[in-house]
N, C-alpha and C positions, 0 to 999 in steps of 0.2 A: 583461685590460682589459674593463671593463663596456661594454655596447653598448645602443643604443636598439632595442628589438624589441617585438613583440606578446607579452605574457606568456602569453596563451592559446595562441599558436603554439609557444612554448617548451615548455609542458606537453604539447601534442599530439605534438610530434616527439621528445621526450626519453624515455629509460627512466624508469619510475616509481621514485621515491625511497622510502625507508623512511617518511618523513613522509606522503607521499601515500597509501601503503598503510595507514598508521595512521589517517589521516583517513577513508578509505573504510571501514575496519573499524569506526570509531565510528559512521558512518552506517548500517552493517549492524546494529549493536547497537540503534540508535534505531529502525530499521525493525522489528527483532524486538520491541522494546517496544511499537510500534504494534500488531503482531500480537497480542500478549497483551492489550493494553488493549481492542481491538475485541472479542475473543472472551471477555473476562471475563464478560460478560453471558450468554454461551452456557453456560459452566460453572456459573454461578449460577442459570440459568433453572429447573431442576427444583425447587430449594429455594424460589425466589420463588413459583412456581406453587403449591407445597404450602402455604407459610405464608400467602399472601394469597388463595388460592382463585381464581387468575387463569385464565380460559378461554383456549383456543388462539388465538382471534382477537385478543384483547387482548394476549396474550403476544407474538404476532407483531409488534404495534406497538411494544411495549417493546424487543424484539430489534432493531428497526430505528431506534430514536431516535438512536443515535450515528451511524448511517449518514446520516441526514438532516443532522446536524451536520457530518459529514465532507464532504458535498456543498457546504455553505455554506463551510466552511473551505478546501476545495481551491480553489474558484473565487476567493474574495476574498483569502485569505491568500497564495496563490500569486502573485496580482497584486501584493500589497503587497511581497512579497519581491523582485520585479523592480524596485520603486521605492525601497524603504528598505534592502534588503540581505538576504542569506540568513541571516547570522549572528544579528542581533538578532531577526529574525522567528522563527527556529527556537527560540531560547531562550524567547521569549514563548509559543510553542506548548507547550513542555515544562512550563512553569508552569501553563498552563491544564489540561493533561492531569493533572498531579499533583493539582491542586485538585479537578477533576471526579471523579477516582477516589475521593478522600477523602470528598467529599460523598455519593457513591453509597452508601458504607458507612453513612452516617447517615440515609439515606432512610427515611421513616415510611410511605410508601404508593406505589402504582404511579405516580401522577401526579408526585410529587416525584422518584422514581427516573428517570422518563422525561426530566424536565427536566435532571437532572444528567448523564444519558448524552448528551443533546443537546449540552451544554456541552463535555463531554469530546471528543465527535466533532469539534467545531470545531478543537480543537488537533491531533487526529490527522490530520484532512484536510489541514491546513496542513503538517504534518510530512511527509506522503506526497509532496506536491508539491515541497517544498523539498529533501528529501534526494535525490530523484531527480535534480533539477537539480544539486545539489552534487556527487554522485558523478560525473556526466557531466563536470563542470568540473574535478574533481580528477584525473581519469584521462587517460592519454595515448590517442592515436587507436587504437593497436593493441589495447588491452585495455578500451576504453570499454564495449562491449556486454557483455563478460564481467563487468566490475565492476558495471554496472547490474543484471545478472541475479543476481549474488551478493548484491547489496543486497536485491533482491526476495526472495531465499531467506531473508533474515532474518525476514520476516513469518511464514511458517509455522514457522520455527525458534523464534521467540518463543512461538508457540502451543504447540509441542511442549514446550519447557522450562517455560514458565509453566503449561501445562496439567498437566504432571506434578506440579508443586508444588501446583496447585489441587486435583488429585485427592487428594493427601495431606491438604491442609487440610480438604477436605470430609468426610474420614473422622473428623476430630476437632472441627471447628468448623462453624458455620453459614455460609451463602453469603456473608455480609458480609466474611468473612476474605479472600475472593478480591480484593475491591476494596481492602482495607487493604494487602495485599501489593503490588498494582499501583501504588498511590499511593506507597509507600515507595521502590520500585525506580525509579519515574519521577523522583521528587525527587532521588535520588542521581545519576541520569544527567545532571542539569543541569551538574554540575561537569565531566563528560567533554566535553560540548559546548563549555563555556566555554574549556577549555584546548587542545583538539585540533581544533576546527573553525574555522579562520580564515575571514574573508570571502572570497567567490569573487573570484579575480583578474579574471575576465571582467566581473563587476559593478563592481569598483573602476575598471577601465580605462574602462568605458563611462560611469559616473555621475560620476567624478572628485570624490568628497567631499573634505573637508579632509584634508590629509596623505596623499592617495591614493598618491603615489610612495613615501613611507616605508612605508606599510602593504603595498604590493605587494612592495617589496624585502625587508621583514621575512619575508614568507611565502616568497618565492623563496629566501632564505637558509635557512629551515627545511627547504625541499625540496631544498637542495643545489645550487641553480642560481645563475648569476651575476646580480648586481643590475643594474638599469637606471640609466643616467645621467639619463634623462628619460622622461616618458611618451610612448608612441607617438602619432602624429598621430591626432586624433579624427576619426571619420567625419563628414561633413557631416550636419546635423540631418535633412535630407530623406532620407538614406540609411538611417536607423535609425528604424523605426516600432515602437511598442509599444502595448499596450492591447488590449482586447477587440475593437475594430474591426478591428485588423490580423489577428486570428485568423479573421475572416470576410471578409477582403478577397479580391480576385481571386487573390492569390498562394496563399491557403490554402483557398479555397472548396471545393475537391475533397478536401481533407485533413481539416480540422477536423470537419466533419459525419460523415464516415465513421469517424474515430477515436472520436467520441462514440457512434455507433451500436454499433460493435464492443465498446467497453468496457461500455456500458450493458447489452447483452444477455448478454454472457458473464459479467459480474459478477453478474447476476441468478442464473444457474446456480450460480456459485461460492458465493454466500452462502446459497443454498438448502441446500447441503450443510453448510456450516460452522455455520450458525445453528440448523438443525433436528436435526442428528444427536443431541445429548444427549436432547432431548425424545422423539424417535422411539424411541430405544433404551430409555429408561425406560418408555415406553408398551408396549414389547414384553415388559416384566416384569423388566428388569435394573435393578440398583442405579444411583444417580447416579454413583458412582465408576467403575462399569463403562462407563457412557455417556460419561463424561469420557475414559476410556481409548480408546474408539472414535474420538472426536474427535482425540485425540492422534495416533492412527495415521493419520488422514486428513491431518494436518499433517506427519507423518513422510514420507508419500508426497509431500507438497508440497515439502518440503526437498530430497528426492532428485531430484524432477522439475526443480526450479529449477536445481540444480547441473548436472544432466545436460544441460539445455537450454543453460546457459551455456557448457559445454565444447563442445557441438555448434555453437555460433555461430561458432567458429573455423574450422569446416569446411563448414557448410551454411548456405544463405541463411536469414536470420532469419524473414522472412515465411512461408516454407515450413514452418519448424518450428512457428510459432504456429498456422497454419491446421490442420496435422495434429493438433496438441495439442487444438484446439477440437473437431474432429470426434470424436476419441477420447474427449474429456471427455463429450460428449453420450451416447455409447454407455455409458460407465461409470456415469453418473448414472442412466440407465435400468436398468442391471443392479442398482445399489444399491437402487432402488425395487421391484425384482421380488421381493424377499424372500429372506432367507438363513436356513439352518437353525440356526446357532449363532453365538455371539459371536465366535468365532475367524474364521469365514468372513466375518461382517459387517465385522470389523476389516480383513481383507485387501482386501475390495472397496472399503471406504472409503479405504484407503491408495492403491490404484491410481487411484480417482477423484480423490483429492487430487493425485496425481502429474500428471495431465493438466490438471485445472482450474487448478491453481496455476502450472504451467509456462507455460500460455497467458497468464495474467494478467501474469506477470513478463516474458514476452517482449514484451507490449504496452508495458511501460514503456521497454524499449530502443527500440521503434519510435517512441515519443513523442520521445525524445531525438534520433532520426535525422531527424525531420521538423521539429522546432522549433529555430531557432537560439538562441544564448545570450541575446540581448536580450529574447526573449519566452519563454524555456524554462520558467521556474518558472510564469509565468502561463499558458502554453500547456498544460503538463502539468496544472496545477491546474484549468484550465477543462475539459479532457477528463475528468479524474477526477471533478470536481464534477458535471458533467452526467451522466456515466456512473454516479455514485453513486446516481442515481435508481433504477437497476436493482438496486443492492445493497440499497436501502431497500425497494423494492417486492417483491423476491423473497421475503423472509420473510413479508411481509404477505399477499401473494397466496396463498402456500402455506398460511398459517394459516387464511385464510378458506375455501380449498378443503377443508382438513381439517374445518373446522367445518361445512361443508355436507354432510359425509358422504362425500366423495370418497376413494377408496382411495389408499394410498401409491404404488402402481404408476402410477395415473393422474396424480397430482400430479408424480411424478418425470419422466414423459414430457413433461408440459407445461413443466416447468422446464428440462429438458435441451435443449429446442428453442432456447433462448436462445443456446447456444453455436454452433448451426448458423447462425443469423442473423449472429452475430459473425464467423464464418469467411468468410461471403460478403462482408461489409463489408471485411475485411482484404484479400481477394483483389481487391477493386475499387479499392484505393488506387493512385495513380500510382507510378511507380518512385521518384521523389524529389520533394522540394519544389522548386517553380519558383524 
């Protein structure tokens, strides 16, 4: 017999069904797609610099343009997803990403390429916020942190798999082939999202769009749960507050700023490694394909670190894991910048640096879902990612101009590593839970 219950509570308290696991897997794939799309410019950077004669300072700006777009997309698209729904907004983001990647392959100059990367970044930023919220809302309470962490592992996984393909493409074609590949795969992924990512039950239950009960029951049936006879009682309007103002209200005033600071500074360190590895390695005298291989190893380390952290969340306090990862990330970035004798050692150090930088980033995504409730989850995650993306955008730019001023790699690496130290202090300063 069907009963009236909170569908979110049903998901939280029940074992995960095959459909839920499939939905999480699709989100992981989309996150992997984001990882490749963001780093496509890194794989293409040596060829771009060679063909157009771009100096390091200007190249740093190009490397950051989609990150500026991601900041905008995370803040505003995440907020839109809380109002209009996770499903339609995520599909729109995928369309933007596919078009942006295709246009990048057609760019005739550095200004045009920068504009197209900015557009692509808007879609990527929105997807980052939405998929984080969707995975949290598809998962039960027991495996929520693990699922969010595994989703985050998709980001470096996409860079590894896509980077391997990019390295092969760069051996036979010019840099534009990387963007063509990304556009085709992104376009094909739209059908996956269409068929296997239903609207969030938490969103349907809160917003009550037309035929909300039928949509909820259809998804509950696909998940193998009993259907509802009626929608649960809606909270009083005064009890549910959404929007940017709520993120900075007295309830979250200790949380939102600290999360923004932590994400901003650690992501600065993270993207220094990811964005500059290919150019640094090429400048050491290695081929672009070898440089792409080092970047792939950095992301292999990221995948392993993310999975390892996800497993440890079942045994060790999440914030402790993230703080330790941040401090160790700072150490490894410094080691990377101290210089290595050969490509094999360089790849190893890059992999270990990727292990700690990536696991800390992904651990923060789980922390976001811990502190932001469903009614503001996509907007809250998007706001923090968006504000924090300033660090991701500034990291490559600052490093580029430091290099152009004649600073050594070791000096630049120490400066950029310090971001992870600041982030760790911010995470340690968070209250135990949201009020």
